[in-house]
C-alpha positions in Angstrom: -54.7 -15.9 -78.5 -51.9 -14.7 -79.6 -52.7 -15.2 -83.3 -55.8 -13.2 -82.3 -53.4 -10.2 -80.6 -51.3 -10.2 -84.4 -54.1 -9.9 -85.9 -55.8 -7.5 -84.5 -51.9 -5.4 -83.8 -52.0 -5.7 -87.4 -55.7 -4.1 -88.7 -56.3 -1.8 -85.1 -53.8 -0.9 -83.0 -56.0 1.2 -80.6 -57.7 -1.7 -80.2 -54.6 -3.8 -78.5 -53.6 -0.8 -76.4 -56.4 -0.6 -74.8 -56.7 -4.1 -73.9 -53.0 -3.7 -72.4 -54.4 -0.8 -69.9 -57.1 -3.1 -69.2 -55.0 -6.2 -68.1 -53.0 -3.4 -65.8 -55.7 -1.8 -64.3 -57.0 -5.1 -63.2 -54.0 -6.2 -61.5 -53.6 -2.8 -59.7 -57.3 -3.2 -58.3 -56.6 -6.6 -57.3 -53.3 -5.5 -55.3 -55.2 -2.7 -53.1 -58.0 -5.4 -52.5 -55.4 -8.1 -51.3 -54.3 -4.9 -48.4 -57.4 -3.6 -47.8 -58.2 -2.4 -44.3 -60.0 -5.8 -43.6 -56.8 -7.4 -42.8 -55.7 -7.0 -38.8 -53.0 -4.2 -37.4 -50.3 -5.1 -35.1 -50.3 -3.7 -31.5 -47.6 -2.8 -29.1 -47.7 -4.8 -26.0 -47.6 -3.2 -22.6 -44.7 -3.8 -20.6 -43.6 -4.6 -17.2 -41.4 -2.3 -15.6 -40.6 -1.8 -11.8 -42.3 0.7 -9.4 -41.3 1.9 -5.7 -43.2 3.9 -3.5 -41.5 7.0 -2.4 -41.8 7.9 1.6 -39.8 10.4 4.1 -37.2 9.4 5.5 -34.5 10.9 8.0 -31.1 11.5 5.9 -27.7 12.0 6.5 -26.4 14.2 3.4 -22.5 15.3 3.0 -21.1 18.4 2.0 -17.7 17.7 0.2 -14.5 19.9 -0.1 -11.8 19.4 -2.1 -9.0 19.2 0.0 -5.1 18.6 0.6 -3.4 16.9 2.9 -0.4 17.8 5.3 1.3 16.3 8.2 1.3 18.1 11.4 4.8 18.9 11.4 6.8 19.6 7.7 10.4 20.7 9.3 12.7 21.1 6.5 16.0 19.5 7.2 19.0 22.2 7.1 22.5 22.0 7.5 24.1 24.9 10.1 27.5 24.6 9.1 29.1 24.5 5.8 30.8 21.4 4.4 31.0 18.7 2.8 28.3 15.6 3.0 30.4 12.7 4.2 27.2 9.9 5.2 23.6 9.7 5.0 22.2 7.5 7.1 18.3 7.3 5.8 16.8 6.8 2.6 14.6 8.5 1.6 10.5 7.6 2.8 12.2 6.1 5.7 10.5 6.4 9.1 12.7 7.9 11.8 12.8 8.6 15.1 13.7 11.7 17.1 16.7 11.9 17.7 18.2 9.3 15.1 21.1 10.7 13.3 20.8 11.4 9.9 23.4 13.2 7.7 27.1 13.7 8.9 29.2 16.7 7.4 33.1 16.5 7.6 33.7 18.0 10.9 37.6 18.2 10.5 37.7 22.0 10.1 35.6 22.7 12.8 37.3 20.0 15.1 40.7 22.4 14.4 39.0 25.4 15.6 37.4 23.5 18.7 41.1 22.7 19.4 42.6 26.1 18.9 39.8 27.8 20.6 40.4 25.3 23.7 44.4 26.4 23.6 43.8 30.1 23.8 41.5 29.4 26.4 44.0 27.4 28.8 46.3 30.7 27.6 43.8 33.0 29.1 43.4 31.1 32.3 47.0 31.0 32.7 47.4 35.1 32.3 44.6 34.8 34.7 46.4 32.8 37.4 49.8 35.2 36.7 47.8 38.2 37.1 46.2 36.6 40.5 49.4 35.9 41.9 50.4 39.6 41.4 47.4 41.2 43.4 48.1 38.6 46.5 51.3 39.4 46.3 51.0 43.8 46.1 47.6 43.8 48.3 49.6 43.2 51.6 52.8 45.6 51.0 50.1 48.3 50.5 47.9 47.4 53.7 51.6 47.8 55.3 52.5 50.9 53.3 55.6 49.6 51.7 53.7 50.6 48.1 51.2 52.6 47.0 48.0 51.8 45.7 48.0 52.5 42.2 50.8 49.5 41.9 47.8 47.1 43.3 44.7 48.6 41.4 47.0 48.4 38.6 47.7 44.9 39.2 43.6 44.4 39.6 42.8 45.9 36.6 45.2 43.2 34.5 43.6 40.5 36.7 39.9 41.4 35.7 41.3 41.7 31.8 42.9 38.3 32.3 39.4 37.1 34.0 37.3 38.6 31.3 39.9 36.7 28.0 39.5 33.6 30.1 35.7 34.6 29.6 35.9 35.2 26.1 38.2 32.1 24.7 35.4 29.8 26.9 32.8 31.3 24.7 35.0 30.2 21.5 35.2 27.0 23.0 31.5 27.0 23.5 31.1 28.0 19.9 33.7 25.5 18.3 31.8 22.7 20.1 28.4 23.6 18.8 29.8 23.4 15.0 31.1 20.2 15.7 27.6 19.3 17.1 26.3 20.6 13.9 28.1 18.7 11.7 26.2 15.4 12.9 22.0 16.4 12.0 19.3 14.6 13.6 15.6 13.9 13.6 14.3 16.4 15.6 11.0 14.4 15.9 9.2 11.1 14.7 8.5 11.0 11.2 9.0 10.1 7.3 11.8 11.3 5.2 11.2 13.0 2.2 13.4 13.0 -0.9 17.4 13.7 -0.6 18.5 15.8 -3.6 22.6 16.4 -2.3 24.2 13.1 -2.3 27.6 11.7 -0.6 30.4 14.5 -1.1 28.0 17.1 -2.0 29.1 20.7 -0.7 26.6 21.8 1.3 26.3 25.2 3.1 23.9 26.9 5.9 22.9 29.6 3.3 21.9 27.1 0.3 17.9 27.4 -1.2 17.7 24.0 -1.4 17.3 22.0 1.8 18.6 18.8 2.3 15.1 16.8 3.0 12.1 17.1 4.3 10.8 15.7 7.5 7.3 14.8 7.8 5.4 14.3 11.6 2.2 12.2 10.6 1.1 10.8 13.3 -2.2 13.0 12.8 -2.5 14.8 9.6 -4.1 17.8 8.3 -6.8 18.4 5.5 -7.2 21.9 4.6 -9.9 23.2 2.4 -11.8 25.9 1.6 -15.6 27.2 1.4 -16.5 29.9 -0.7 -18.4 33.3 0.8 -21.5 31.4 -0.1 -20.8 27.8 1.6 -19.2 30.1 4.2 -22.4 32.0 5.3 -24.8 28.4 4.6 -22.3 26.9 6.9 -22.7 29.7 9.8 -26.3 29.1 9.0 -26.1 25.6 9.9 -24.0 25.4 13.2 -25.5 27.0 16.5 -23.2 29.1 18.0 -22.7 33.1 18.5 -19.0 32.7 17.5 -17.1 31.1 14.9 -14.9 29.4 17.4 -18.5 27.9 18.7 -19.4 27.2 15.7 -16.8 25.2 14.7 -17.1 22.9 17.9 -20.6 22.0 17.1 -19.8 20.7 13.8 -19.9 16.9 13.8 -17.2 14.6 12.8 -16.5 14.7 9.5 -15.1 11.9 6.8 -12.4 12.1 4.4 -12.7 10.5 1.1 -9.6 10.0 -0.6 -8.7 9.7 -4.7 -10.0 6.3 -5.1 -13.5 7.1 -3.8 -12.9 5.6 -0.5 -13.4 6.3 2.9 -11.1 6.7 5.3 -11.2 4.4 8.3 -11.0 7.3 10.7 -13.3 10.3 11.1 -11.6 13.8 12.0 -12.5 17.1 13.7 -12.8 20.4 11.9 -10.7 22.7 14.4 -10.1 26.0 12.7 -10.0 28.3 10.4 -8.0 31.2 8.9 -9.0 34.5 10.2 -9.6 36.7 7.1 -11.1 35.5 3.0 -8.3 35.6 0.3 -9.1 38.2 -1.7 -7.9 36.4 -5.0 -10.1 33.9 -4.7 -12.9 34.6 -2.8 -12.6 31.7 -0.5 -11.7 30.7 3.4 -9.9 28.0 4.5 -10.6 25.0 7.4 -8.5 23.1 8.6 -9.4 18.9 9.9 -7.4 16.9 11.8 -7.2 13.1 11.3 -5.8 10.4 13.2 -2.8 8.6 11.2 -1.6 5.6 13.8 -1.0 3.7 10.9 0.6 6.0 8.5 -1.8 5.2 5.7 -1.9 9.0 4.7 0.9 10.9 3.6 1.6 14.8 3.1 0.9 15.8 -0.2 -2.4 13.2 -0.7 -5.3 14.8 -2.3 -9.2 14.4 -1.3 -12.7 15.1 -0.1 -13.8 16.2 3.1 -17.1 15.6 4.0 -19.3 17.9 6.4 -22.4 15.9 7.2 -25.5 17.2 8.1 -29.1 15.7 9.1 -32.5 16.0 7.4 -35.2 15.0 9.3 -37.4 14.3 6.6 -36.7 14.0 2.8 -37.6 12.1 -0.3 -35.4 9.7 -1.4 -35.4 8.5 -5.0 -32.8 6.8 -6.5 -30.7 8.8 -9.3 -31.7 5.7 -12.1 -35.7 6.6 -11.8 -34.7 10.5 -13.0 -34.5 11.5 -16.5 -33.3 15.2 -17.7 -34.9 17.9 -19.8 -34.0 20.9 -20.6 -31.9 21.5 -17.1 -34.7 19.8 -15.4 -34.9 16.4 -13.4 -38.1 14.5 -14.2 -39.7 11.1 -12.7 -42.4 9.1 -14.3 -45.2 9.2 -11.5 -47.5 6.2 -12.1 -51.4 7.5 -12.2 -54.6 6.2 -12.7 -54.9 3.2 -14.8 -51.8 2.5 -14.8 -50.6 5.2 -16.8 -47.3 7.0 -16.5 -46.5 10.9 -16.6 -43.2 12.8 -16.4 -43.4 15.0 -13.5 -40.6 17.7 -12.8 -38.5 17.4 -9.5 -36.6 19.8 -7.4 -33.3 18.3 -5.7 -32.6 19.2 -2.5 -28.6 17.2 -2.0 -27.3 14.3 -3.6 -26.4 11.3 -1.2 -24.4 8.1 -2.7 -26.6 7.3 -5.3 -30.3 9.1 -4.7 -31.8 12.4 -4.9 -33.4 14.2 -2.0 -36.2 15.5 -3.4 -37.7 18.4 -1.6 -40.6 19.5 -4.3 -42.2 17.4 -7.0 -43.5 14.4 -4.8 -45.5 13.4 -1.9 -44.8 10.7 0.3 -46.6 7.1 -0.7 -46.8 8.2 -4.4 -45.2 5.5 -7.2 -42.7 6.2 -9.4 -41.3 3.9 -12.2 -38.0 2.4 -10.8 -36.1 1.6 -14.0 -36.9 1.2 -18.0 -37.5 4.8 -18.4 -35.8 5.5 -21.8 -39.1 3.2 -23.5 -41.7 5.6 -22.1 -43.9 8.5 -23.0 -46.1 10.1 -21.3 -50.0 8.2 -21.2 -48.4 4.9 -21.9 -49.9 2.1 -19.8 -47.4 -0.6 -18.0 -47.5 -3.3 -15.7 -46.1 -2.2 -12.6 -44.0 -4.7 -10.8 -43.9 -3.3 -7.2 -40.2 -3.4 -5.2 -39.9 -2.1 -1.7 -38.0 0.9 -0.9 -36.7 -0.2 2.3 -35.0 -3.4 0.2 -33.2 -1.4 -2.2 -32.0 1.0 0.8 -30.6 -2.5 2.3 -28.6 -3.2 -1.0 -27.3 0.3 -1.6 -27.6 1.9 1.7 -27.4 6.1 1.8 
């Protein structure tokens, strides 16, 4: 064969090239036959996905508002006399009781002032006593017409002046005693001590800008939160009452969600609101009070006040059963032949890990619970029914 090809190549080059083209064409035809439509094609298997039947239930929803926490009394402890700080009897963060000694200012100058005031008082009393003697001596002489009454009136005037001097000296003694008392600073209420910037030996004055410390009474605590104008109008429409005070009284007990997303165990009550809106931020401030028996909350904490609202009938949908597309929320509903169809829904509120649906679903309709990322409209699935009640038991609203 090789010799023949060589002969043909030598004698007739076009014939050899024609044979090569024939061989190539045969190989291409053979390959195309091997991949003809007669071979079987791969089909995607039908997925098994969990499905839940939605229903209408009474639900409690919560409106949440960012809050700052403060003690019912935050008292600045300030010196009322000038002097050097001799002793500090408490530490920062300590719990103190009403009347407990907190600070001691050097009292020596004020005790000297008290001694001087006492000496002045004694001198004034002596002058008063002398004036009284003169009055007593001159009175019978005037009555017996031995001397004129002018001398008695003069003695009586001196007595009155001496009496006034005694009262003035007594007032100075009282003032000096008060200043001596101010050198010992005690707690006006029960509470927790804040930061103490001054140290022993520091010079403190009654006019200084910085307080010695802050004392917070936290038996009860206040949670301050703000409502925008829109929220305020909604609040007025949601609660009964002709006046704002009546509406506040009809607000049910509120919850406090702490910074770590846990719910404070004690419920609180909304008590009061500011009288007007803050024009700079367009909001009005409310205040809720919570018991703080164990002292778990301190001034400066933050959290969220949760105001409950009872919804009689609402369709509940788990958030993982939804997906977003172009700023709309969708679910996959189960249609005929177990095929899924995407449908937009309108969410009225959120409660925990659930949406409360206002429009788009009816009680009894079935939706796909999870696995939505693998679905497209019209795809068939094998539904595995999950009870909504059992899901709510595992993850309550």
